[in-house]
C-alpha positions in Angstrom: -57.0 143.0 -57.2 -55.6 142.6 -60.7 -57.1 141.9 -64.0 -56.1 139.6 -66.8 -58.0 141.6 -69.5 -57.8 145.1 -68.1 -59.0 146.5 -71.5 -62.5 145.4 -70.6 -62.6 148.0 -67.8 -63.1 150.7 -70.5 -66.7 149.3 -70.7 -67.4 151.2 -67.5 -68.0 154.2 -69.7 -71.2 152.4 -70.8 -72.6 153.1 -67.3 -72.8 156.8 -68.1 -75.5 156.5 -70.8 -77.2 153.8 -68.8 -77.4 156.1 -65.8 -78.7 158.9 -68.0 -81.4 156.6 -69.5 -82.5 155.5 -66.0 -82.8 159.1 -64.8 -84.8 160.1 -67.9 -87.0 157.0 -67.4 -87.7 158.2 -63.9 -88.8 161.7 -65.1 -91.0 160.3 -67.8 -92.7 157.9 -65.4 -93.5 160.7 -63.0 -94.8 162.9 -65.7 -97.0 160.2 -67.2 -98.4 159.5 -63.7 -99.1 163.2 -63.2 -100.9 163.5 -66.6 -103.2 160.5 -65.9 -103.4 161.2 -62.2 -101.9 157.9 -61.3 -99.9 156.9 -58.3 -96.2 157.0 -59.1 -93.7 154.6 -57.5 -92.0 155.7 -54.3 -88.7 157.6 -54.7 -86.8 154.6 -53.1 -88.1 152.4 -55.9 -86.2 154.5 -58.6 -83.1 154.8 -56.4 -82.9 151.1 -55.7 -83.6 150.2 -59.3 -80.6 152.4 -60.4 -78.3 150.9 -57.8 -79.2 147.3 -58.8 -78.8 147.9 -62.5 -75.4 149.6 -61.9 -74.3 146.7 -59.8 -75.5 144.2 -62.4 -73.6 145.8 -65.3 -70.5 146.6 -63.2 -70.3 143.0 -62.2 -70.5 141.8 -65.8 -67.7 144.1 -66.8 -65.5 143.0 -64.0 -66.2 139.3 -64.9 -65.1 140.1 -68.5 -61.9 141.6 -67.2 -61.0 138.3 -65.4 -60.2 139.6 -61.9 -57.7 137.7 -59.8 -55.5 138.1 -56.7 -51.9 136.9 -56.3 -50.9 135.0 -53.2 -48.1 136.6 -51.3 -47.1 133.3 -49.8 -45.3 130.4 -51.2 -43.2 127.4 -50.1 -41.1 124.5 -51.4 -42.1 120.9 -50.5 -40.6 117.6 -51.4 -42.6 114.3 -51.7 -40.8 111.1 -50.7 -42.9 108.2 -52.0 -42.5 104.6 -51.2 -42.7 102.4 -54.3 -41.5 99.2 -52.8 -43.4 96.0 -53.4 -45.2 96.3 -50.0 -47.1 99.3 -51.4 -48.8 97.0 -53.8 -50.8 95.5 -50.9 -54.6 95.3 -50.8 -57.2 92.8 -49.6 -59.1 92.4 -53.0 -58.6 93.4 -56.6 -61.5 95.9 -56.1 -59.5 97.8 -53.4 -56.9 100.5 -54.1 -53.3 99.5 -53.5 -51.3 101.4 -50.9 -49.5 103.2 -53.7 -52.8 104.4 -55.3 -54.0 105.6 -52.0 -50.7 107.5 -51.7 -51.3 109.1 -55.1 -54.7 110.3 -54.0 -53.1 112.1 -51.0 -50.5 113.7 -53.3 -53.3 115.0 -55.6 -55.2 116.4 -52.7 -52.1 118.3 -51.4 -51.4 119.7 -54.8 -55.0 120.9 -55.2 -55.2 122.5 -51.8 -51.8 124.2 -51.8 -51.5 125.8 -55.2 -49.1 128.5 -54.0 -46.2 126.2 -53.4 -43.6 124.4 -55.5 -43.3 120.6 -55.2 -40.8 117.9 -56.2 -41.2 114.2 -56.2 -38.6 111.6 -55.0 -39.4 107.8 -55.1 -37.6 105.0 -53.3 -37.5 101.3 -52.8 -34.0 99.9 -52.8 -32.7 103.2 -54.2 -34.0 106.7 -54.0 -34.0 109.2 -56.9 -35.9 112.3 -58.0 -38.4 111.9 -60.9 -39.3 115.6 -61.2 -37.7 119.0 -60.7 -39.0 121.5 -58.2 -42.0 123.1 -60.0 -45.4 124.7 -59.6 -46.5 123.2 -62.9 -49.3 121.1 -61.4 -50.4 119.7 -64.8 -47.0 118.2 -65.2 -46.9 117.0 -61.6 -50.3 115.3 -61.8 -49.2 113.6 -65.1 -46.1 112.2 -63.4 -48.3 110.9 -60.5 -50.6 109.2 -63.0 -48.1 107.8 -65.4 -44.6 107.6 -63.9 -45.0 106.4 -60.3 -45.4 102.6 -60.1 -44.1 99.6 -58.2 -40.9 98.0 -59.3 -39.1 101.1 -60.6 -35.8 99.4 -59.7 -34.7 95.8 -59.8 -35.3 94.8 -56.2 -38.6 96.5 -55.4 -39.1 94.0 -52.6 -36.6 95.9 -50.4 -37.6 99.0 -48.6 -34.5 101.1 -47.9 -36.2 104.0 -46.1 -33.1 104.9 -44.1 -31.1 105.3 -47.4 -33.9 107.4 -48.9 -33.8 109.8 -45.9 -30.0 110.0 -46.3 -30.3 110.8 -50.0 -32.7 113.7 -49.2 -30.3 115.2 -46.7 -27.4 114.9 -49.1 -29.3 116.5 -51.9 -30.3 119.4 -49.8 -26.6 120.0 -48.8 -25.1 119.4 -52.3 -27.8 121.0 -54.4 -28.7 124.2 -52.5 -29.9 125.9 -55.7 -32.6 123.2 -56.1 -33.4 121.9 -52.6 -32.0 124.7 -50.4 -35.4 126.2 -49.6 -37.1 122.8 -48.9 -37.8 122.8 -45.1 -40.5 120.1 -45.0 -40.3 116.6 -46.5 -43.6 114.8 -47.1 -43.0 111.1 -46.6 -45.8 108.7 -47.7 -45.1 105.1 -46.8 -46.3 102.0 -44.9 -43.1 102.0 -42.9 -42.7 98.3 -43.6 -39.0 97.8 -42.7 -37.2 95.1 -40.9 -34.5 95.0 -38.3 -33.4 97.5 -35.6 -34.9 100.6 -37.2 -33.7 103.0 -34.5 -30.1 102.1 -35.1 -30.5 102.2 -38.9 -32.3 105.6 -38.9 -29.9 107.2 -36.4 -27.5 108.7 -39.0 -29.9 109.8 -41.7 -32.2 111.4 -39.2 -29.3 113.3 -37.7 -28.3 114.5 -41.1 -31.9 115.7 -41.7 -31.9 117.6 -38.4 -28.6 119.2 -39.3 -29.9 120.6 -42.6 -33.1 121.8 -40.9 -35.6 119.6 -42.6 -38.8 118.3 -40.9 -40.4 115.1 -42.0 -44.2 115.2 -42.3 -45.1 111.5 -42.3 -48.3 110.0 -43.7 -48.9 106.4 -42.8 -50.5 104.2 -45.4 -52.0 100.9 -44.5 -54.8 98.9 -42.8 -55.4 98.1 -39.1 -54.3 94.5 -39.6 -52.2 92.5 -42.0 -52.8 93.1 -45.7 -51.8 90.6 -48.5 -50.3 91.5 -51.8 -52.4 90.3 -54.7 -50.8 88.6 -57.7 -50.8 90.2 -61.1 -50.8 88.8 -64.6 -49.8 91.3 -67.4 -50.5 94.2 -65.0 -54.0 92.9 -64.2 -54.8 91.9 -60.7 -55.5 88.2 -60.0 -57.4 87.1 -56.9 -54.5 85.2 -55.6 -52.1 86.2 -52.8 -48.4 86.3 -53.3 -46.6 83.6 -51.3 -43.0 83.3 -50.2 -41.7 79.9 -48.9 -45.2 78.6 -48.9 -46.6 81.4 -46.8 -48.7 84.4 -47.8 -46.8 87.7 -47.7 -48.6 90.0 -45.3 -47.9 93.7 -45.0 -48.4 95.6 -41.7 -48.2 99.4 -41.5 -45.4 100.2 -39.1 -46.7 103.4 -37.5 -44.1 103.0 -34.7 -41.3 103.4 -37.4 -43.1 106.4 -39.0 -43.9 108.2 -35.8 -40.2 107.7 -34.7 -39.1 109.4 -38.0 -41.5 112.3 -37.5 -40.6 112.8 -33.8 -36.8 112.7 -34.4 -37.0 115.5 -37.0 -39.6 117.6 -35.1 -42.1 116.8 -37.8 -45.5 115.3 -37.4 -47.2 112.0 -38.1 -50.6 111.9 -39.9 -53.0 109.1 -40.4 -54.1 108.5 -44.0 -57.6 109.9 -43.1 -56.1 113.1 -41.7 -55.0 114.6 -45.0 -56.6 117.9 -44.0 -54.4 118.1 -41.0 -51.3 117.6 -43.2 -52.5 120.3 -45.5 -53.1 122.7 -42.7 -49.6 122.1 -41.3 -48.0 122.6 -44.8 -50.0 125.8 -45.3 -48.7 127.1 -42.0 -45.2 126.7 -43.3 -45.7 129.0 -46.3 -43.4 132.0 -46.4 -44.1 135.5 -47.5 -42.7 136.0 -51.0 -39.9 138.6 -51.2 -40.8 140.6 -54.3 -37.5 142.5 -54.1 -35.5 139.3 -54.2 -34.7 138.1 -57.7 -35.1 134.5 -56.6 -38.8 134.9 -55.8 -40.8 132.2 -57.6 -43.8 132.5 -59.9 -46.9 133.8 -58.0 -50.1 131.8 -57.8 -53.2 133.5 -59.3 -56.6 133.0 -57.7 -59.5 133.9 -59.9 -62.2 135.8 -58.1 -64.7 136.2 -60.9 -67.2 134.0 -58.9 -67.6 136.9 -56.4 -68.9 139.2 -59.1 -71.0 136.5 -60.7 -72.8 136.2 -57.4 -73.2 139.9 -57.2 -74.7 140.0 -60.7 -77.1 137.2 -59.9 -78.2 138.8 -56.7 -78.8 142.2 -58.3 -80.8 140.5 -61.1 -83.0 138.7 -58.6 -83.4 142.0 -56.8 -84.6 143.6 -60.0 -87.1 140.8 -60.6 -88.4 141.1 -57.0 -88.6 144.9 -57.3 -90.8 144.6 -60.5 -93.0 141.9 -58.8 -93.4 144.2 -55.8 -94.5 147.1 -58.0 -97.0 145.0 -59.9 -98.5 143.7 -56.7 -98.8 147.2 -55.4 -100.8 148.4 -58.4 -103.1 145.3 -58.2 -103.8 146.2 -54.5 -104.6 149.8 -55.4 -107.1 148.7 -58.0 
């Protein structure tokens, strides 16, 4: 356990006069009871009172010192986010788009795995990183809120997932200082691709296996077909987008997504199983090598709440102890 404001620990010296006052109070109480021939409290009452008061003040001092522990585990993960036009699908304007549902998953992962570093790559027709690898979660959440949207490139209607997987494998090979430690890729997509996907994915999946990267896939979509709602000045309009006189309907291709996961020894997760994804990612965290100069910044976990609970319990104990003593004197009368 470490302390952010270790100077506050000097306040423990205050416990010395507090202990002396409590012992003196005990002697005075016993002497007064003897003079007036009263019934003094039991010895356990004084001992318990001292213990509770010491715990109370000790907890307050520790809270002031801001105790924390540093995680000895960390990891490097890369988000690969589908921003093609199909991710704009939803049944009504009141529903979240597939992309907004993807963003919620990303936020959940960042919140529940604060020890790791993350990077974000987006793709539609092209694939390109929009963040560096970082554990600055304020920055990452700002990027999620403000910088990820549909139509980041000219032809957002095309979903070149195979190309995106190839780009990731190439970056891991060509930029080892940045992506060399990334072992798990988090792909979030509806998998809406056309054509013979097994043939198209053969080469990029082989490249990913060669660089030792597993793809953890999260499928985004609805059980049936989902239309894409029209927009006017970035505002949703209750009209479906049509092409050649037919409504454009999006279907989640879980067969494609499960194939990608299986071919890279990864795992497929339904959108509702975000907890399962997080559990798998946490199992992939590595012990930080403190002797290695390349070790990343350590995550701090504030544990002040533990001592706040201890202070509260000791305070309630003191109140109950006083109430018990008052009831005892009423019964003796």
